[in-house]
N, C-alpha and C positions, 0 to 999 in steps of 0.2 A: 509451567510457563517460565520462560527465560526472563532475566531481569530487564532486558531490552523490550520484550513484548509487554511486560508489566508497566514499564515507564510510558511507552507509547499509548497503551490502553488508557492509562490515567490522563494523559494529555488530551486524547481524543474525547474522553468522557467529559472533561472540563470545558471543552469547546463546543460540544454538540448542541447545547441549548434545548429548546422545546422538543420533547419526545415525539417522534414521528413527523417532525418538520423536515424541510429539505436539507438543512445542515446536519441534522441528526442522521438522516439516511446516508449522507455522504460519509460520515464517520463510520457507520456500519459497513459501508462498502470497503473502506480502507482496512477495517479489521478483518473482513472476509479475505481481502487480497493478502494481508499479512499471514493469514492462516495457510495460504498456498505458498507464500514467499517470505518466510520469517527472517531471511537474511537481510531484509530491508528495514526491519523494525528500528534499528538504531538511527539510520539515516533519516527516516521519516520523523522519528521522535525529535531529532535535532532540528529538522526543518520546521516542525510545528512551533518551535520557540520563536521563529521569525514571523512577525505579523503578516508579511507578504505571502507566506506559505500556510496561513491558517486554514482551518476547515471552511470558514466563510468564503475565503478567496478561491479555494478549490471547488466549492459548490458553484461559484460563479463560472468557473471553467467548464464544469460538467453541464451547467444550464446552457451555456453558449454552444457547446458541442451538440447538445440535444436539439437546440433550435436549428443549427446548421444541418442537422440530420433529419429534418422534418418533424421534430418534436419528441422523438424517442431516442434512446441510447441503450443498446444491449450491453450485457456484462463484459464481453471482450472489448467492445468499444470504450466502455467506461474505464476498464483496466488500462487501455492505451492512453486515455487522457490522464489518468493517474500517473502512469509511467513518465509521460512527457512533463507534467506539472512538477513532479518531484525529482526529475532528472535521472530516472532509472533506465536501465537497458531495455530495449524493445523485447517483446515476448519472444521466447526462443533463444535469447541471448543471455539469459540469466546465469550468473555465477552460481555454482552449487552452494547450497547451504552448508555452513561449516559443520564438520563432523563433531560428534559429541563424545568421542572416545573410541576405543577399540583399535584394531590394527587394520590397515588397508593392505590387502593382498591382491596382487595381479596374478591371476591363474595362468597367464601365458608364460610367466617366469618358470613354471614347473614343467613346461613342454620341452 
């Protein structure tokens, strides 16, 4: 696990509160999202230091979106709320995760 993922995980765990409560589930959703998009770990970690961007406030955004959607919110919809709340690019517009080493080779250079 990268240092950024470790840091954001610690911050999320410290803000989650009661296990299986609404805020706890919100934190778990962010951790699942970061499993798919680890390039945003540092940004979300920094945002979690701002009280306005806390898990509690993010949970309020999720709850409002669920109410507006008839009471439920699917995974992709929750991801969209997360992206908007933390100022991340829309799905499909993600920057690639940074490479961790090796050499990038474009095979068309050999044609």
